[in-house]
N, C-alpha and C positions, 0 to 999 in steps of 0.2 A: 355622683353627687361630693360623695364622702372623700374621694382622691383628691377632686381638682379642692375642694376645700381645706384639704390638709396640706395641699401645694401652698394654699396660700396662706398659710397659717404660719409653713414652714419659710417662706417669704418674710410675712410679717417679724417673724422670730429674726429671721436673719439682721432685717433693718432695724431691730432692738437692739441687739449683739453690734451692730455697728455703733450706735449712738451711746451706748455702753462704754464702748472702749475708746470715742472721744470724749468721753467724757472725764475716763481716768487719766486721759492724756492730757489733757486741758489742766485738771488739779497738776498734774507733776508739772506742768512746763510754765504754770502760773508763777509755782513755787520756785523754781530754778530761774528764772529770768525775769519774773515781774513785766513783762509786756503782754499785759492780759488782753488789747484791744484785738490787734490781729490774728491771735491765736481763737478769741471767740467768735470773731467773724468765719474763721476757717474750720472749726468745732461747728458751730451750729450751720453752717454749708452742709456737712458731712449728716448731721442726723437730721436734716431736710431731706437730704435723698434718701435714707433710709425709712425716714416714714413715706416718701413718696411713693417707693416700687413697694413696698411692704401692705399699703393699704390698695395700693392697684391691683395688686396680684389678691389679694384677698377678696375684693371685688370684683374681680374678673372671674376667681375662682366660682366664686357663686353664683356669679351670673350664668357662666357656663356652664355648670349642672344645670341650671334652669332651662337656659335656654335647647341647650341639647335634647333635654328629657324631651321637652315638646315638641321638639322638630325630629325625634324618631318615632312621636307617635303620629306624626301629621305623614311622614314618610311613609308610614305602615299602611296608612288610610289612603294614599293620596301619593303615588310615586313621582307624580307631574311636578309635584310642588316642591322640588329636591331644590331648583335653584333659588326659590324665594326664602326657605329656611336658611338655608348655607350663608345668605347675607346676614342675620340677623347674630349667627355664630361668630362673623366674620366681625361684626361690628362690636359683639362683647369683648371678643379677643381683643380691639385696638386700643380698649381701656388699660390694657397690662403694655401693651406698647409704648401708648405715651406718656405711663406712670416711670417704664424703664428711659425715655427719653430725659424726661426732665429728670430722673435723678442722674442722669449721667450729664447733664447739664450743671446741675447742681456740684456734684463730684469735681466736677472740673476749675469751678468757681474757685 
């Protein structure tokens, strides 16, 4: 669980780094051109993309750690329940994929 949580935190920090870069680029562009409105829309979409993937990966990391530990315990006792437990893990992983899709949609906007 610690590795998955670390991966989720790394993605969250990546999102914050993208947001910080966008903010500094926003400040530089407003000083030079004065066209604040269009760049603010673009900057906020990039900020939203970073936050979307960051929190989705963080939540998926925590959920995968919990669900995987429980699934391994169940499979150790009853191996015939493998198919049922793998479904829960796939659903948790889908959260990270949905966050990635939303981040890509916001990034392209």
